[in-house]
N, C-alpha and C positions, 0 to 999 in steps of 0.2 A: 427654300428651307428657312425657317425663322432664325434670326441671329442670336436671340437669347430665349431661354426656356425656363419656366418656373416649375414645371411638373413633367412627369413622364407622359409621352404622347404616342398613341398608336398612329402609325404614319403609313401613307401609301406613296411610294416614289412615283413621280410623274415625269421627270426630265431625265435625259441620258446621264447627266452628271450625278443625279441622285441614285439612279440605277447602278452606276459604277461604284458608288460608296457602299451599297449593299453587297455587291459582288466582291469588293475588297474585304468587307467584314466576313463574308462567307469563306473567302480564301484563307483568312487568318484562322478561322475555326477548323477548317479541314486540314490545315497544316499542323495543328496541335496533336499531341500524342493521344488525345482522346479519339481521334479519327484516323490518323495517318497509318495506323497498323491494321486497318480494316478496308475491305472493298465494299461491303454491303452498306454500311452506315453512311459513308461519304456519298455514294451513288444516290441513295434515297434523299439525303438532305439537299444535294445539288439539284436533283430533279424537281423537288417541290418548290425550292426557292426560285428557280428559273421559270417554272410554270406560273407562280404567283406574279413575278415581275412581267411576264408576257400576257397577263390578264386571263390565264387559264385556270384560275383557282377552282372554278366549278367542276373541273375535270378531275380534281384530286380526290377520287374515291378509292376504296380499298381494292376493288377488282381491277380498276384501271392501273393502279400502281403495281399490283401483282403482275400484270401483263407487261407493262412498259418498262418497269425497273428490274423485275426479277425473272422475266421471260416465261411466266406461267401461261398455260393454255387459257384462252378467253373464257372457257366454261369450267375452269377449275373450281373446286369446292373450297371456299374461303374459311369454312369452319374446320375442315380437316387440315388445311394448310394455312395457319395464321401468320405467315411470314411478314405480312405488311404490319399487322398490329404489334408483333414482337419487335420488329425493327424500329417502328415509330417510338415504342416505349424506351428502347435503348438510346435512340437519338435524343429524346427529351432529357434523359438522365445525363448523357454526355455533354449536351449543351449547358445544362445547369452546372455541371462540374467545371466546365470551361470558364463560365462567367464567375463562378465562385472563386476560382483561383486567379483570374485575371482582373477582377474588379470592374470598375466602370471607366476603364481607360478609353473606351471608344464611345462616340456619341450615338452609335447605332447598335442595337441588339437585335438578334434574330431569335425568335422563340417559336416553339411548336406547341400550341395549346393542347391541353388534355382533351381527348375525344375528337380531335380534328387532325386532318393531314394538311391543312392550309397554314403555312407559316405566317407569323405576324412580325412586322418590322416596327421597332420601338425607338423613338428618339429619347436619349438620356440627357437630362439637364446638365449644364455646365456645373462643375464643382463650385459649391458656394464658398464664399470667403476668400477667393483667390486674390492675391495681392496685385494691384495694377502696376504696370511697369512705370518706373520713374521717368519723367520727361523733362523735369526742370534741370537746368545746367547748374553745376556747382560753382560757387564763387571762384574767381580767379585767384590763384595763390601767388605768394611772393616766391618767384623761381629761385632767387638767390638763397633765401632762407631754407627752402626745400632742399636745394643742392647741398647746403651745409649740413643739414640733418642727415642726409644720406651718407655723406662722408664720415659722419660720426658713428652712425648706427651700424652700417654694413660691416666694418671690421669687428665691432663688438659682437654682433650677431654670429659672425663666422667663428669667432673664438668660442662663444657659448656652445654652438653646435658641435664644434670639435671636442670640447670637454664632455658633452653628453654622449657623443658617439663613442669616445674612448671608454667611458664608464659602462655603457651597454655592452661593448665588446668584452671588457674584463668580466662583467657579470655572467655573460654567456659562457665564457671559457671556464669560469669557476664552477658553473653548475652543469656543464655539458655531461659529465658522468652520471649525474642524478636525473637527467631528462627522461621522462617516462617514454617507453617504447611501445609500439603497437603490438598487442598480444597476437599469438598465432590464431586464436579463435576469432579475433577481429579481422585478420587477413582472410580467414575462411569465408566470412560473411561479406567481405569488401565488395565483390561484384554486385551485390544486391544493394549495398549502401550507396555506392557512387552512381548507380543508374538513376537518372532523374525521373523515370516513369514509376508509377505505383506498382507494387508487387501484387500479383494474383496468386492467392492461395487456393488451390483446387483440392477439395477434400472428398475422399471416397465415402459414399453413403449407401451404395447398393450391395447386396449380396452378389457374388460372382455369377450366379444364375440369372440375375436380373439386370445385366449390363446392356441388354438389348433395349432399344427405345420403347417407351411405354405407348399405349394407345393414345392418339390425339383426342379421343372422345372421353378420356378419363375425367370423371366429375371432380369438383372441388372436394367433396366429402371423401371420395375414394382416394384422392391424392393424399389426404392427411392420414388415411388408414393403411395405405399400402406400405410395405416394408422397404420400398425403393428409396425413400428420402430420410431414413432414420440414421442418426449419427450415434455410434456407441459412446459410452462414457469415456473409455480410454482414448478413442480418436478425438473426442472433444478436449481432453487433457493435452494431447499432442498438439492440437491446434492452438491451445492457450500458450504452450511453451514457445512455439514458433512465432506467434503474434507478439508475445512478450519481448522477444529479442528485437523485433522490428520497432516496437513502440519505444523501447529504451533509446533508440537512435532517431526517434521522430520520423521514421520512415512510413509513408502512407502505404496502405495495402487494401485489397479487396478480397473477400472470401466468397467462393462460389462452389456449388456442388460440381464434382468432376463430370458427372453425367449431363449437366446443364451447360458445360463449357465447350464451345465450339472452337475450331481451329482459329477462327477470326478473333475469339476472345483471348486465346493464349499467345497469339503471335505478336511479336514486337514489344514484349514487356518481360520483366523478370518473373519467373514462375516457380512456385513451390508446390510440390505434389505430396499429399499426405494419404497414405494407404496404398496397398498393392493390388491384391486380387479384386478389390472392390472399387478400383480406380482404373478405368480403361486407359487414361493418358499415361499413368505410371507404367502399365504393362507395355504400352506401345513405345514410349521413349526409352525405356530401359532395355528393350529387346535387342538393341544393337550393341550394348555394352558387354564387357567381359562377363560380369555377373548379372544374371537376369532372373526374373521370376517365371516359373513354369507351373501351370495349374492343370492337372489332369484328373478328371472324375472327382474323387474326394481327397486327393493328395496335392498339396502345394509345396514347392521347394525352390530353393535358390540354386541355380545351375551355374557352374563354372564352365564357360564355353571351351576352355582349354583342357578341361577334364570332365566331360559330361557324364562319365560313368560314376562319378562320386555323388552319392545321393544322401550324404549325412545331414545336410541342412534341409530338413523337411518337417512338415506337420501333416498328420492325418486328420482331416476335418470330420471324419465319421466318429471319432472317439469322443467321450464326454468332455465338455469344455473344462471341467474342474480337474481333469487328469493331465492337462498339458503341463509339463515340467520345464520345457525349454522352448523358447521362441527365437526366431532368427529374423534379421532385418538388413536392409541395404540403406546406406546413407551415401548419396552421390551429389557432386557439384560439378556441373559441366556446361559447356556451351553447346546448344543444339541448333542445327541449321534449319530445322522445321519451325521452331518458335522464334529464331533469330534473336536469342537472348540467353542469359544465364538461367539454368534450371537447377533446382535442388530437389532431391528425392528423399523423403523421410517416410519409410515404408517397411512394415514387417509382414511376415507371412500371416501372423495373427495380430490381434489388438495389442497384446503385450509387447510384441516386437516393435510395433509402431510407436508406442509410448516410450520404449527404451531408446529408439532412434531419436525421438524428439528431445529426450533428456540429454543425449549426447551433443546435439547441435546447440542446445540451450545453455549447457554448463561449460564455462571456460575450464573448469578443473578436468572434466572428462575429455573435452575436445582437445585441449593442449597436450594431454598425455598421449592421445592417439596420433596427433599431427607430428609429434616429435619422432615417430617411427617412420615417417615418410621421407623419401629422398629429397635432397636439397633442390630448391626451385619449384616446389609443389605449389607455391602461392599463385603462380600464373598458369597453372596447368589444370587439366581435368582430374577429378579425384573420384574414386569409388571405394567404399568400405563395406565389408560384411561383418556384422556383429551378432552376438548372441546375448540373450538375457535369460537367466535362470528364474523360473517362476516359483515363488515361495508364498504360501498362504494366499493364493490368488492375486499376488502383486509381483510386478516385474522387478528383477534385480538390476544392479548396475550393468551398463553396456560393456561387453568384452569384445575386443577386436579379434577377428578370426582371419581375415584376409584383406588385402588392399591392392589397388591398381592405380597408377598415375601415368597419364599420357598427354 
C-alpha cells in the first residue's frame, strides 16, 4: 500500500494485511445503525465483499446472489422476485449515508457501483494540510526561575478560581427559580429525541381494500395511476406537522409508504405511524393495545377491549364524505418488542381524525392540556389516547380527549 496518496484510488487488496483492512472497514459499516437492525442488507454486503476479496467477483450475478444469499430456487424468476436488485439499491443508499455521516476518517472506502453487484475498494488520500508533529527540543529553561514563577502564580490562580466559582454558585442560586423547565410536550417526544437513530415515518397511502401486495408485474405507468400510492391532502398535512416537530429539534428522519416498509425497515429504530385503516403497520401494532382499530365491511371504529360492546367511536365509510360530522383518532406512544424501539401512532378513522391527531402531538398548547390529565409518572410509561374532532365546513376542529390509558 502506498505511504502517501494525492488522489482517490480504486484499489485491489493483494496481501493478507490489506485484506484485513478491508474486513475491518466492513465490520465498522455493518456495526452502524444503518445495517445492524437488518439481517438482509448485512448478509448481502458481507457476501459480495468476501467474494470480491476471494477473487470470485465474476460469480456476483443476480441469480447467483438470489440463490446463495437469499435461498431462492436456482430456477426462480428474477423479474417476479427482484429481491437482489432491491437489496442492492438499499445497500448502496445505506453505504452512502454511512460515509456521509462518518466522513473520510478511514483510508479505505467500500462502495457498490450502480448497475453492479461487485464492490469496489477505494483508497482515500490523507487529509491535506495536517500539521507535522514537532520534533525539535525546546531550549533548556532556568529551573530556579521557573520554580519561582510557579510559587507566585499557583496561589494567585487558586484564589482567582475560588472567586469565579463562588460568583457562579451565587448566580445559579439567584436564578434557580427562573431556570426554564422541560415542558410536558417535550417529555412526550423525548424518547424520539434522545434515540441516536433516524426516525422512520411510515405513512398510509392505500385504501383499506388495497392493503394486499400489488402485482410484481405492475408497470411504471400503472404504478403512477394506481390508487395504491396516493396520499390525501389531510394526511400530507399530518406528515408536515410531525416532520416539523422533528425538524425543530434537528432530528433526522426518513419518510416511507407503510405498504413499502418491511419489518426489517421498521425494526431497531424509532417509528411514527400516520394513518389507520390505510396503514397495515398501524393496524398490527395497535391491535394488542387497549384501544384498537377495527374495520369491518364499510364501518371503521375504535374499540375499547375492556368494553367491546361500546360502538360510539365509529365512521360509516359508505356515507358521503361531506356528511362526516365527527371523526375519531388514536394517539399512542409506546415501546414495542417487535420493532425494538419507541413507536408513536398518529391515526384517525378518517383523514380528519388523522390531521387532528397530528395537531395534538404538534401543538404544545393542546398536548400539555391533555398530558396534565394523566397520572403522575406518565413520562416513562406507555400512553394511549382516544380523541375526537368535530368536522365543521370540511375542516377538522380542535382535538378533544375522550379516553386514555397509561401502563
